[in-house]
LOZA-819389 format. One record per residue (C-alpha): chain; y, x, z. Coordinates in steps of 0.001 Angstrom, whole numbers, always signed. Layout:
BEGIN
 cadena      py      px      pz
      A       Y       X       Z
...
end
This chain:
BEGIN
 cadena      py      px      pz
      A  +81957  +71190 +139024
      A  +82161  +69479 +142363
      A  +83578  +66055 +142806
      A  +87371  +66185 +143352
      A  +87111  +63857 +146318
      A  +84186  +65048 +148440
      A  +82710  +62172 +150377
      A  +80419  +62179 +153300
      A  +77826  +59480 +153694
      A  +79848  +57644 +156267
      A  +83155  +57817 +154381
      A  +84203  +55336 +151741
      A  +86889  +55641 +149111
      A  +90106  +53764 +149564
      A  +90184  +51835 +146280
      A  +93442  +50184 +147211
      A  +95421  +53343 +146504
      A  +96238  +53366 +142778
      A  +96788  +57130 +142755
      A  +93360  +57876 +144223
      A  +91706  +55319 +141956
      A  +93397  +56755 +138864
      A  +92375  +60287 +139895
      A  +88793  +59170 +140448
      A  +88551  +57359 +137101
      A  +90139  +60215 +135136
      A  +87841  +62723 +136793
      A  +84751  +60637 +136049
      A  +85766  +60080 +132429
      A  +86634  +63735 +132002
      A  +83218  +64850 +133228
      A  +81469  +62230 +131102
      A  +83260  +63357 +127953
      A  +82586  +67009 +128709
      A  +78883  +66308 +129014
      A  +78855  +64029 +125979
      A  +80604  +66392 +123576
      A  +79379  +69703 +124943
      A  +76747  +70064 +122204
      A  +79274  +69388 +119434
      A  +81623  +72080 +120676
      A  +79113  +74877 +121168
      A  +76127  +75574 +118977
      A  +73436  +77632 +120636
      A  +70853  +77971 +117896
      A  +70811  +81744 +117978
      A  +70264  +84297 +115200
      A  +66734  +83125 +114406
      A  +67965  +79601 +113701
      A  +70712  +80973 +111481
      A  +68196  +83015 +109493
      A  +65887  +80013 +109204
      A  +68668  +77776 +107892
      A  +69853  +80427 +105439
      A  +66304  +80828 +104117
      A  +65994  +77061 +103688
      A  +69339  +76775 +101916
      A  +68454  +79695  +99634
      A  +65185  +78020  +98638
      A  +66997  +74730  +98103
      A  +69552  +76257  +95742
      A  +66890  +78205  +93819
      A  +64950  +74950  +93339
      A  +68148  +73169  +92284
      A  +68937  +75803  +89650
      A  +65340  +75724  +88422
      A  +65388  +71927  +88146
      A  +68684  +71921  +86267
      A  +67323  +74523  +83855
      A  +64194  +72456  +83222
      A  +66274  +69327  +82707
      A  +68255  +71174  +80049
      A  +65092  +72298  +78259
      A  +63445  +68879  +78306
      A  +66424  +66561  +77874
      A  +68108  +68441  +75030
      A  +65373  +67614  +72460
      A  +65509  +63959  +73503
      A  +69087  +63847  +72245
      A  +68918  +66406  +69423
      A  +65898  +64954  +67582
      A  +67353  +61424  +67158
      A  +70668  +62933  +66061
      A  +68859  +64903  +63339
      A  +67157  +61677  +62197
      A  +70534  +59975  +61918
      A  +72114  +62869  +60043
      A  +69131  +63038  +57663
      A  +69487  +59306  +56908
      A  +73227  +59689  +56342
      A  +72561  +62645  +54057
      A  +70032  +60618  +51987
      A  +72566  +57805  +51558
      A  +75264  +60227  +50403
      A  +72969  +61900  +47912
      A  +71840  +58474  +46596
      A  +75468  +57464  +46034
      A  +76269  +60659  +44161
      A  +73417  +60262  +41683
end
């Protein structure tokens, strides 16, 4: 986009006019924000990037499911075995009282 107020090398802006100054500032800020946020508005990764990200996410979720399954297999005995010890002790005390 061209500058809204084309200037030649010999010309200078009249900064005393508030309308021209406001127009100049708004135009400069508008262009700056367009350039700053252009990448957040439009993603140009293409189909190969989409496939790559989907492959990575698929592998991540497979690993997450696998890890959760292993945690279930290994953590369950850590809680079940002490509970059986406690129930065995409680059962011995009950049987000793009944005799």
